[in-house]
Structure formats: C-alpha cells, structure tokens
C-alpha positions, 0 to 999 in steps of 0.5 A: 555817605555816612560821617563816620565812613567819611573820616573814616575814608579820610582818616586812612587817605591820610594814615596810608602816607600815599605815594606820589602821583603815578606817572601816566606814560604808557609802557612801550616794554610793557606793551610789546610784551603784551602783544608776544603774550598773544601765542601763550595762554593766559595761565602762562600770565596769571598769578595765583593767589594761596589756595585756600583762597580765590580772589576775582575781578569785574570790569565794566563795559568795553567797547570799540569806538570809531575813534579806538577803531582808527588809532588802532589801525595800523597802516604799515601792517594793514591790520588794528593792534589793540594791545596798548589800551590793556598795557597799563592796568593789565599787571591788575587783571593778572594777579586775579584768579579769573577775571570778568568783564561785559562785552558790549561789542560783536566781533561781526567781521568788516566792514568794522563800526564803532556806535551805535552798529559795533564791529570790532576787528578780532585782533581786540578778544585776543587784547582782551586774551592776552591781558588777562581775561577770562569771561565776557558776558554778552547779553546786552542791547548791542549783541545782535547789532550786525545779527544772528550772523554777526552774534554767531561770529562773536561767539566763535572768535571769542572761543578762539581767543580763549575767552569763556562767555555765556549771555548770546548762542548761535543757529542751535542754541547749544554753542554755550551749553556745550556738554552741559544741561541745555535747558539752562543757560547757568555757566558752571565755573570751577575756580580753585575748587570754588564753584560759581553758577554765572548768569548773565542776562540784557534788559533787551535789545536795541530796535528789539520789537522787530528783530528776529533773533532776539530767542539767542540771548538772554532778555528780560524785554524790557521787564516783561513779567514772562520774560522776568519768570524765566530769569527768576526760574535760572536764579533758582536752579544754580541755587539748589545746583552744588554751586558755592555761590550764584553770581548774576551779570545784568545788562539794566539800569538807565544809561548815564544815571549814578543813582540806581532806579528802582528797577534795578534796585527792585530786581536785583533784591529780588535775586537775592531773595531767590537765592542770587548772592553776586549781583554785577551790573552794565549798561549805565556808563556811569558808576553806582553805588555799591551794596552788601547785604548782611540781613534778608527777611529779617535773618541776619546772613553770616555770608554777605550779598554784594550788589554792584549796580554798575561798574560804569565803562572800561574801555570807550571813547563815548565822552570823546566821541559821540555824545560830546562829552569831556573826560567823564570816561571812569570804571572800576575793576572789583575784586571780589575773595573767598576763603576755604574754611577749614570744614572745606566750605567757602565764605566772603573774606571782602572786597576791593575798589580800584577805580580807573579811567579812559585816557588818549596816551599817544594817539592810543586810548589806555585804561589807567587806575585814577592816582589815590592821590587825587580827589577825584580818587576819594570822589569816587570812593565817597559815591562807590561807597555811600550805601554800605553800613557801618559794620561794613566798614569796620576794616579798610584800608587802601594798598596801589590803589585800592579800597579794601574791605575786609570782612568780620 
C-alpha cells in the first residue's frame, strides 16, 4: 500500500475512537428470530435507504462442508438447521437495499455431502433467504456436481425460497430468462429505480471436458477464445441496454492466492473496456485487492469503474476440514453506494468494506465481522486497499467495522 494510504488508515484507526472488542457469543434470541423469519418474505425485514440512495452489498463464496452438515443436523427433528450461521451477520444484510452472494454448492437432494461434490439440504436456501440475501450467482466449478438433475433442482429450490439467481439453466434453458430475451443471459434488476444488468460466468467446471451438460452453465471454458467472445457479446448487449450499470460476477482465478493473476486482471479490464461498470470475483477462497478505475483509454471517467477480484469465503469450513489450514477462512461484505442526481441519472457515491471470518461457536459455524480493534482488521484493510489511487482515499472513515470510502 502507498505510504499515504497506510498513514491515512492509521490516523483513522486512532481518531475513530473504536469501541471495545465485540463479544462474539451467538445471540440465541436473535437466532430464534431468524428461524421464525423463514415464513416471511425478505421485504418484511429490509430496512430501505432514502429514495435517492441505493446500497448494494456483495458476499463471497457460500459453501456447506461436511462438518457444517454434521453440525446443522437436529437429531430430535430429523432435519437440518443453518439459521444460526447467519445470526451474527444478519443485521448487516438487512440494512442493505439488495444483497448478492455466490452459491458454491447445489441443492441436489439427499444424500447430502460436502467437498468434493456438494449437495446441501434445502433448509440452507431457506436460511440464506431469511438472512437477507436477495440474489445468488450459480455459475461455478461445482454447479454440475450432481449433473443436470442436481443443477435443475437447485434452481427449483432457489425459486421456492424466493431467491433470484443467474448463471445456470435447467433442461429447457428458459427458467432463468422467464419473460426476458431468451437469446441472452443478462439478468435485469430494478432496485428503487436503479437498473442493473447482471451477468455471471465461471472459468469452467470440474471434469469439464467430460461433462455432457456444460451448455447449461455460463462458462468461458478455461479462457477459450470462442467462449470468451460469447461473454464479450453479453457485456456489449448489456451496455447497449437501458441499464444504469453493468455488473459482471466472475468465478475465476487461482485457489488460495491473495493476489489476482494475470488472466484475472486481463479479463477484468477487457470487460471494463467493453462496458462493464463493476466486476465482482469469487473462487480463490481468499480476499484479493480492490481497484477503483478513474481513467480508461486515456480519458478521465466521471463515474469510476470498480473491480473486486475476490471476496473470499463468506461461509465455509475449508480451513478446518478439507485442507488442513487453521483459522484461514476469511471474506468480506463489499458495499457500493449509488445516488440519484437531480437530473434523474445515477452516480457511484462510494464503497465500503466489512472484513468477515467464520468461527466455530457452540458447535456451529458462524459468520462474524472481524473486530475493528484487531491487527487482523488493519492488515485486511491494508491488503484490500493496496491498489487504490490517492484520490480514492481522500474521504475515508470507519463506522461499526465498515471501512467506508466516499468518492468526490
């Protein structure tokens, strides 16, 4: 990170007068409230921002490993309960106008399993919806872990839970599009008058070459040029639409790497050149630096472009189960603020970062915000903001764990 950026962060940490370390004990009363909310819609709980402001938040990979399945099983009821996993972070989701996350599992039905072939109980989708998540991207290397039948059933479960989605398709290739243009996988959203075109692609699939159903997923086929051209065309069509912003969610990069590789960087900037405004990455299971692009092809941009190469893991237990790593599960909530101008146009107002982790508490895997007094928090923010230009760091503050950057 540039010295000025480090000094700015240190000064903010000193002057903000941070609160004492948070108590990470799970609030059982809040967990019960979350379970009750399964029978209500997300809109019953959402706390909307003022009419001329829109806040969206993005979370990283959501995975249910074997240890989580064991912990979530209630032998008395003979069912699975994952509500407590979100009890400590739910309030941070409900205050946003719209929340995205990457679903890196399937709801393929029993028998249930974690890595390397994921099939999660349907109650996982119910917990996601009740926690305040609105939209799930489904194109990733595990999308077809249980074939087309599993992928199609996953979409049915998401629909039943009231979760919007894009990235994979069922047998007739129409579920995702519904009344939309069936020649395009661009998913159009309207959030309080702000229109966003959403696109989701993965780098590929596990056992991709032998998978007979790969045409049911948006994939760039390990950077195959013909497949890339399809993605490029999607972005160009989205740019030509009436959408205010084009968001591209990419499942790409190398696992367990904290710095984006050249392929990630090249693809992100190619898509920005074609008209993408926001790039959100997943797959590395590690958080990677954020970039705010203020100039393109030699021209200064009034509205910057944003690249978040990897949001890390939002919910998983890879550190304790599959790979022998301890206490390495880290992710973040990434926030973007939009403001409607007097002319009716929208502009990017700023962004926010809330570092998160997953811990075992009371026998459950719980998502928690990282204590803003900790060295881990400071190190995380320094890592994530290392590529930001000086002008981006002019207006910075820390509030309730959120590292907020307001654009000028």
